C-alpha positions in Angstrom: 10.9 4.8 -3.1 7.8 5.3 -4.7 9.1 6.8 -7.8 11.0 3.8 -8.7 8.1 1.4 -8.4 5.6 3.6 -10.4 8.0 4.8 -13.1 6.7 2.1 -15.8 3.2 2.5 -15.1 0.8 5.1 -16.4 -1.0 6.4 -13.4 -2.9 9.5 -14.5 -6.1 9.7 -13.6 -5.6 6.8 -10.8 -5.2 7.3 -6.6 -2.3 5.6 -5.3 -3.2 4.1 -1.7 -0.1 4.0 0.2 1.3 3.6 3.9 2.4 6.5 5.9 5.8 5.6 5.1 5.4 6.8 1.8 4.2 10.1 2.3 7.1 12.7 2.0 7.1 15.5 0.2 8.8 14.3 -2.7 6.9 11.1 -3.2 3.3 13.3 -3.1 4.8 15.7 -5.9 5.5 12.9 -7.9 2.2 11.6 -8.1 0.8 15.1 -8.4 3.5 15.8 -11.4 1.9 12.6 -12.9 -2.2 13.7 -12.5 -2.5 11.1 -9.9 -4.4 11.6 -6.8 -2.7 9.9 -3.7 -4.6 8.6 -0.3 -1.7 8.8 2.1 -2.5 9.6 5.6 0.2 12.0 7.1 2.4 10.7 10.3 1.6 12.0 13.6 4.1 14.1 14.0 3.8 16.1 10.4 4.3 19.5 10.5 1.7 20.4 8.0 -0.5 17.4 7.7 -2.9 16.9 4.4 -5.9 15.3 4.0 -6.9 11.8 3.5 -9.9 9.9 3.0 -9.6 7.3 5.3 -12.7 5.6 4.2 -10.8 5.1 0.6 -7.7 4.1 2.6 -9.7 1.1 4.7 -9.7 -0.8 1.1 -6.1 -1.0 1.1 -6.2 -2.8 4.6 -8.7 -5.0 3.2 -6.5 -5.8 0.0 -3.5 -6.5 2.4 -5.7 -8.8 4.7 -6.6 -10.8 1.8 -3.2 -11.2 0.6 -2.1 -12.3 4.1 -4.7 -14.9 4.2 -3.5 -16.2 0.7 -0.3 -16.4 1.7 -1.3 -18.5 4.6 -3.3 -21.0 2.8 -0.4 -21.2 0.0 1.7 -22.4 3.2 -0.6 -24.9 4.1 -1.4 -26.0 0.7 2.0 -26.3 -0.7 3.1 -28.2 2.8 6.0 -25.9 3.7 5.6 -27.8 7.0 5.9 -31.5 6.2 6.0 -32.8 9.9 3.4 -34.9 10.8 2.6 -33.3 14.4 1.6 -30.2 12.6 -0.9 -31.7 10.9 
């Protein structure tokens, strides 16, 4: 749940970028109560979809791609695959 991850942080005045899985009413109310904005796209089957700034949401995708690339580079740099045929 989003609440347990954000509990120790001061999120007042910030925008939380999250995946569709975190778009529950409970999570959105938690963020609003903490005076934080959220950028969470609604699921396609949401009965009452809310607005989402998809231009801002794309920033989250860029960050995820960056971390995937660093994980890939780490795998090669740390030689997790130590077989000679893989090099």
